C-alpha positions in Angstrom: 24.0 68.0 13.2 27.7 68.3 12.0 28.7 69.1 8.6 29.2 66.1 6.4 30.7 65.7 2.7 29.0 66.0 -0.3 27.6 62.5 -1.6 29.1 63.5 -4.8 29.9 62.0 -7.7 26.6 60.3 -8.3 26.6 57.3 -10.7 25.4 58.9 -13.8 22.7 56.5 -13.9 21.3 57.9 -10.7 21.4 61.3 -12.4 19.6 60.1 -15.5 17.1 58.6 -13.0 16.5 61.7 -11.0 16.4 63.6 -14.5 13.5 61.3 -15.8 11.7 61.5 -12.5 11.7 65.0 -11.9 10.9 66.0 -15.6 7.9 63.7 -15.9 6.6 65.2 -12.5 7.0 68.9 -13.6 4.8 67.6 -17.4 2.3 66.4 -15.2 2.1 68.7 -12.5 3.3 72.2 -13.5 1.6 75.1 -12.5 0.3 77.4 -15.3 1.9 80.6 -14.7 1.8 83.2 -17.0 5.4 83.5 -17.8 5.3 79.9 -18.8 3.3 80.8 -21.9 5.9 81.9 -23.9 10.2 81.2 -23.7 10.6 84.8 -25.0 13.6 86.6 -23.0 11.8 89.6 -22.1 9.1 87.7 -20.4 11.4 85.2 -18.8 13.7 88.2 -17.2 11.0 90.4 -16.2 9.1 87.1 -14.2 12.6 86.5 -12.8 13.1 89.9 -11.5 9.7 90.1 -10.0 10.1 86.7 -8.5 13.0 87.9 -6.7 12.3 87.9 -2.7 8.1 87.9 -3.6 5.6 85.1 -4.0 4.0 84.0 -7.0 0.7 85.4 -5.7 1.9 88.8 -5.3 4.0 89.1 -8.5 1.3 87.7 -10.7 -0.9 90.6 -10.9 2.0 93.1 -11.6 3.7 91.1 -14.3 0.4 91.1 -16.2 0.1 94.9 -15.7 3.3 95.2 -17.0 3.4 93.2 -19.9 -0.4 95.0 -20.6 1.9 98.4 -20.6 5.2 97.3 -21.8 4.7 94.4 -24.2 8.5 94.5 -25.2 11.8 95.5 -23.9 11.9 98.7 -26.6 8.5 99.4 -25.0 9.7 99.5 -21.2 13.3 101.0 -22.4 11.3 104.3 -23.5 9.3 104.6 -20.2 9.6 107.1 -18.1 11.2 106.6 -14.6 8.0 107.6 -12.4 5.6 105.5 -14.7 7.8 102.3 -14.0 8.2 103.1 -10.3 4.5 104.0 -10.1 3.5 100.1 -11.6 6.2 98.7 -9.2 4.2 100.4 -6.5 3.4 97.9 -3.3 6.1 95.1 -5.0 8.8 96.3 -2.7 12.7 96.1 -3.2 12.5 99.2 -5.6 15.8 98.7 -6.4 14.9 95.9 -8.9 12.6 98.6 -10.8 15.2 100.8 -11.1 17.7 98.1 -12.5 14.9 96.6 -14.3 14.7 99.9 -16.4 18.6 100.4 -16.6 18.9 96.8 -18.1 16.1 97.3 -20.6 17.7 100.6 -22.1 20.8 98.8 -22.2 19.0 95.9 -24.0 17.9 98.4 -26.5 20.7 100.6 -27.2 23.2 98.5 -26.9 22.2 95.2 -28.1 19.7 96.1 -30.5 16.8 95.1 -28.6 17.9 91.5 -28.1 18.8 89.7 -24.8 22.1 88.4 -24.8 21.9 84.5 -25.2 24.5 83.6 -22.8 24.8 83.6 -19.0 27.6 85.6 -19.3 26.1 88.2 -21.5 23.3 88.6 -19.4 25.4 89.2 -16.3 26.7 92.5 -18.1 23.0 93.7 -17.5 22.0 96.1 -14.6 20.6 94.0 -11.6 21.4 90.5 -13.3 23.2 88.3 -11.2 24.2 84.7 -11.6 20.8 83.4 -10.8 18.8 85.3 -12.8 21.4 84.5 -15.6 21.3 81.0 -15.2 17.1 81.1 -15.6 16.9 83.4 -18.6 19.4 81.7 -20.5 18.4 78.1 -19.6 14.1 79.0 -19.8 14.5 81.4 -23.0 17.6 80.0 -24.9 18.4 76.4 -24.1 21.4 76.8 -22.6 22.8 74.0 -20.1 23.3 76.9 -17.2 22.5 76.0 -13.6 20.3 78.0 -11.1 20.4 78.0 -7.3 17.3 79.8 -5.0 16.0 79.0 -1.8 13.8 76.6 -3.2 16.5 74.4 -5.2 18.5 74.7 -1.9 16.0 73.2 0.2 15.5 70.6 -2.1 19.3 69.7 -2.4 19.8 69.6 1.4 17.2 67.1 1.7 17.8 65.0 -1.4 21.5 64.8 -0.4 20.8 64.9 3.4 23.1 67.9 3.1 23.9 69.5 6.8 25.0 73.1 7.2 23.5 76.6 6.6 22.2 76.7 3.3 23.1 80.6 3.3 27.1 79.8 4.1 29.2 80.2 1.4 30.7 76.3 2.0 26.6 75.4 1.3 26.2 77.6 -1.5 29.3 76.5 -3.4 28.0 72.9 -3.2 24.7 74.2 -4.1 25.7 75.6 -7.3 28.4 72.8 -8.3 25.6 70.2 -7.7 23.2 72.6 -9.8 25.6 72.4 -12.5 26.5 68.5 -12.5 22.5 67.5 -12.8 21.3 69.9 -14.9 19.4 68.4 -17.9 21.4 68.8 -20.9 18.1 68.4 -23.0 16.2 70.0 -21.4 17.9 72.6 -18.9 15.1 75.1 -18.6 12.6 72.8 -17.9 15.2 71.2 -15.3 15.9 74.4 -13.5 12.0 75.3 -13.4 10.9 71.6 -12.3 13.5 72.0 -9.3 11.8 75.2 -8.3 8.7 74.0 -8.7 9.3 70.8 -6.5 10.3 73.3 -3.5 7.8 75.6 -4.3 4.8 72.8 -4.5 6.0 69.8 -2.6 9.1 70.2 -0.6 7.8 72.7 1.5 9.8 75.1 4.0 7.7 73.5 6.9 7.8 70.3 5.9 7.8 68.3 3.2 4.9 66.1 1.4 7.0 63.2 0.6 4.0 61.0 -0.8 3.7 63.4 -3.4 7.4 63.7 -4.3 8.7 62.0 -7.3 12.6 61.7 -5.7 11.3 60.4 -2.5 12.5 57.1 -3.1 16.2 58.7 -4.0 16.0 61.3 -1.0 18.9 60.7 1.5 17.1 62.8 4.1 13.7 60.5 3.8 15.4 57.3 4.2 17.6 58.7 7.5 14.3 60.5 8.8 15.8 63.8 8.7 13.4 65.3 6.4 12.0 67.8 8.8 15.5 68.8 10.3 16.8 69.5 6.9 17.6 72.4 5.8 19.5 73.6 8.9 17.9 77.0 10.1 20.2 79.8 10.2 20.3 82.1 13.1 17.7 85.0 12.6 18.7 88.4 12.9 17.0 90.7 15.3 15.3 93.8 13.8 17.0 96.9 14.2 14.5 99.6 15.5 14.9 103.0 13.9 12.8 105.9 14.4 12.2 108.8 12.0 10.4 112.0 12.7 8.2 113.0 9.3 6.5 116.5 8.4 3.2 116.8 7.0 3.4 120.1 5.7 0.3 121.8 3.5 -0.8 124.8 1.7 -3.5 125.7 -0.4 -4.6 122.2 -1.0 -1.1 121.1 -1.6 1.4 118.8 0.2 5.3 119.4 0.4 7.0 116.5 -1.0 10.5 115.5 -0.6 12.5 113.2 -3.1 15.3 111.7 -1.4 18.7 111.6 -2.3 20.4 109.0 -4.4 23.1 108.3 -1.7 20.1 107.7 0.8 20.4 104.4 2.9 16.5 103.5 2.6 14.3 104.3 -0.3 17.1 105.9 -2.1 15.2 108.2 -5.1 11.9 107.8 -3.4 9.5 110.7 -3.0 7.8 111.0 0.2 7.2 113.4 3.4 10.5 115.5 4.6 12.1 114.0 7.1 13.0 116.6 10.2 16.9 116.6 9.2 15.3 117.2 5.6 14.1 121.0 7.0 16.0 121.9 10.0 14.3 125.3 10.3 10.7 123.8 10.6 9.2 123.3 13.8 7.4 119.6 14.1 4.2 120.2 15.7 1.0 117.9 16.4 1.6 114.3 16.5 -0.5 113.2 13.7 -0.2 109.4 13.4 2.5 106.9 13.8 3.2 104.2 11.2 5.5 101.1 11.2 7.3 99.6 8.2 9.8 96.7 7.9 12.8 97.3 5.4 15.1 94.3 5.1 16.4 93.8 9.3 15.3 97.5 9.9 11.9 98.0 11.8 11.2 101.9 11.0 8.8 103.8 13.2 8.1 107.0 11.3 6.1 110.0 13.4 4.3 112.0 11.2 3.5 115.8 12.6 2.3 118.6 11.1 4.7 121.5 10.6 4.1 125.0 9.1 5.2 125.7 5.7 8.3 127.2 5.0 9.3 130.8 3.3 10.4 129.1 0.1 10.3 125.5 -1.1 13.8 123.8 -0.3 15.6 122.2 -3.1 14.4 118.7 -2.8 11.0 119.5 -2.2 7.8 119.6 -4.0 4.4 121.6 -3.5 2.0 118.7 -5.1 -2.0 118.5 -4.8 -2.6 116.2 -2.1 -5.2 114.3 -4.1 -2.6 113.6 -6.8 0.2 112.6 -4.2 -0.1 108.8 -4.9 1.2 109.5 -8.8 4.6 110.0 -7.0 4.9 108.4 -3.9 5.1 104.6 -4.6 6.4 103.6 -1.3 4.1 101.9 0.8 6.0 103.4 3.8 5.4 106.9 2.8 1.7 106.2 1.6 1.0 104.9 4.9 2.2 108.3 6.4 0.5 110.1 4.1 -2.8 108.3 4.7 -2.5 106.9 8.0 
């Protein structure tokens, strides 16, 4: 299928009709998610950060544990890095946790514990991009700001029969312009959530359930029989294989852990096992296990080998009781390497 121009501008009457239909459907069918119980900006922001590249089902228990431990932004701002990372363990994409803590501290120190109430102000916080700023400003503060995520891309591609790779710059420019035009001025936060809800629960990636869709009568893809062919799939990137050798060194009931440098390409700042490159004088011994782990488009295979303890503790290393290693090691890659 070739690229076609955008169907915009739409008559205002049609825009109002789309808004009425979608918001009525949302009011009747939205899921009872824990972050929807309040429009508190801290809770909205926390949920949006956690939901980036992570499913709702996976996020819910983490969100509830975080709120129990850190009920407001000041509580999070005062937390120790290690505790935040430990609570985040298993959720992946750990830069989100580091940005979460940095943003909380900035809100507490520079904004008196109150989140900026505009999209531009929110984008001044670490880790807050266009999408998160649009979500928090519209949901928490009622600002007429758009947002675009994977669900919105999919709904728009089908609703307007838009061809092209959804990740391509031209498509993204169009999607953000479309979102900005359509966002409901009276209920911007509900409108944005309704779009995402429709994509998550009805307009699925594998195929839309048109019989349940409140916008089916206005959907250009359905009218043209293209609803199962749009959005167009982007070419998949082949996973890049990487091979690491990690050393498991024990002494008197303790294991040697290594804090990865902040400029490491993978898992910067994380505690894990030292790689052979970190201890060049160590002689890798018997193979204990191999573990595999995926990070972005990389498939990492780690050969875990025994090694004799070094004569002195290297800079970057720390001897930790083996039973307590999990308090420092949060990445699932290194947890698998430690435990098999």
